[in-house]
Structure formats: C-alpha cells, structure tokens
C-alpha positions as CSV (number, residue, x, y, z in Angstrom):
1,X,167.8,43.9,29.6
2,X,170.0,43.2,26.5
3,X,172.9,45.6,25.7
4,X,172.3,48.0,22.8
5,X,174.9,47.8,20.0
6,X,176.2,50.9,18.4
7,X,176.7,49.3,15.0
8,X,174.1,47.3,13.2
9,X,175.6,44.2,11.7
10,X,172.9,44.0,9.2
11,X,173.5,47.6,8.0
12,X,177.3,46.9,7.9
13,X,176.7,43.8,5.7
14,X,174.3,45.7,3.4
15,X,176.9,48.5,3.0
16,X,179.6,46.0,2.2
17,X,177.4,44.4,-0.4
18,X,176.6,47.7,-2.0
19,X,180.3,48.6,-2.2
20,X,181.2,45.1,-3.7
21,X,178.3,45.4,-6.2
22,X,179.6,48.9,-7.3
23,X,183.1,47.6,-7.8
24,X,181.8,44.6,-9.8
25,X,179.6,46.8,-12.0
26,X,182.5,49.2,-12.6
27,X,184.9,46.5,-13.6
28,X,182.3,44.8,-15.7
29,X,181.4,48.0,-17.5
30,X,185.1,48.8,-18.2
31,X,185.6,45.3,-19.6
32,X,182.5,45.6,-21.7
33,X,183.6,49.0,-23.1
34,X,187.1,47.7,-24.0
35,X,185.5,44.6,-25.7
36,X,183.1,46.9,-27.6
37,X,185.9,49.2,-28.8
38,X,187.7,46.5,-30.6
39,X,191.1,47.6,-29.5
40,X,193.7,44.9,-29.4
41,X,194.4,43.6,-25.9
42,X,198.1,44.3,-26.3
43,X,197.5,48.0,-27.0
44,X,198.2,50.1,-30.1
45,X,201.9,49.5,-30.1
46,X,201.5,45.7,-30.0
47,X,202.9,45.8,-26.4
48,X,206.3,46.7,-27.8
49,X,208.3,49.2,-25.7
50,X,209.0,52.4,-27.5
51,X,212.6,53.1,-28.4
52,X,213.8,56.2,-26.5
53,X,217.2,57.5,-27.3
54,X,219.6,58.0,-24.5
55,X,220.2,61.6,-23.5
56,X,223.3,63.1,-24.8
57,X,225.5,64.9,-22.4
58,X,227.0,68.3,-23.2
59,X,230.8,68.1,-23.2
60,X,231.2,71.9,-22.9
61,X,228.0,73.4,-21.6
62,X,229.4,76.9,-21.0
63,X,230.8,77.2,-24.5
64,X,227.6,75.8,-26.0
65,X,225.5,78.3,-24.0
66,X,227.7,81.2,-25.1
67,X,227.5,80.1,-28.8
68,X,223.7,79.9,-28.5
69,X,223.5,83.4,-27.0
70,X,225.9,84.8,-29.6
71,X,223.7,83.3,-32.4
72,X,220.5,84.8,-30.9
73,X,222.2,88.2,-30.3
74,X,223.4,88.2,-34.0
75,X,219.8,87.4,-35.1
76,X,218.4,90.3,-33.0
77,X,221.0,92.7,-34.4
78,X,220.7,91.7,-38.1
79,X,218.3,91.8,-41.0
80,X,217.4,89.0,-43.3
81,X,214.7,86.6,-44.5
82,X,212.4,84.8,-42.0
83,X,212.9,81.1,-42.0
84,X,210.0,79.1,-43.6
85,X,208.3,82.3,-44.7
86,X,209.4,83.3,-48.2
87,X,209.1,87.0,-49.0
88,X,209.1,88.1,-45.3
89,X,212.2,89.6,-43.6
90,X,213.2,90.5,-40.0
91,X,214.8,93.7,-39.0
92,X,217.3,94.6,-36.2
93,X,215.6,95.0,-32.8
94,X,216.9,98.6,-32.5
95,X,215.2,99.5,-35.9
96,X,212.0,97.8,-34.8
97,X,211.9,99.8,-31.5
98,X,212.5,103.1,-33.4
99,X,209.5,102.3,-35.7
100,X,207.3,101.4,-32.8
101,X,208.3,104.6,-30.9
102,X,207.5,106.7,-34.0
103,X,204.1,105.1,-34.4
104,X,203.3,105.6,-30.7
105,X,204.2,109.3,-31.0
106,X,201.8,109.9,-33.9
C-alpha cells in the first residue's frame, strides 16, 4: 500500500500560482493607474531633493525660555489690541475672570 502524503503537491502549486497571479495583477494595476494619471515619472518635484534648513541651536536656552515666559505673562496681565483682528482688544486675565465670575453669579 502506498504511503499517504499530508500535503498535496498539486494544491501547493495551484496556491503558488494564485499568489503569483495576484501579485502580477496588483503590480500591473498600479502601473496602469500611474500611466493613466499622467503624473511625471520623476514625481511632482522633478526628483529634486527639497531644501531643508539645518536646525538652529539655542545658545542660551534658559534665558530664552525665561524671556518667552515673561512675554506671555505680560500679555496675560495687560490690555491691548488683538493681533490680526482690528477693532478687537484683549483684557488682563484677572479682569476676564472677574467678568466670568459675575456672569456665573447672575
């Protein structure tokens, strides 16, 4: 009596053909869509690398952070026009909180 095989070679070959056909159809479809789109093969930038400026290092990060915080604190504690919005003003944070508290109490 011949020995039974656990794996069918015919089934294995059919599976491999199905996978290969799927890959071929995927690549062909992608190539067709790229050709159909009319996009240049080199890409929208003409295959030129974009110029990216080098990062600038902070020479005094602690002082710059303190200056940033000071600027933001002054803005919270002062009144003045809103940037880019003519006719509108900002008020100090303490005054804004008083107005909101008064409205909530009504």
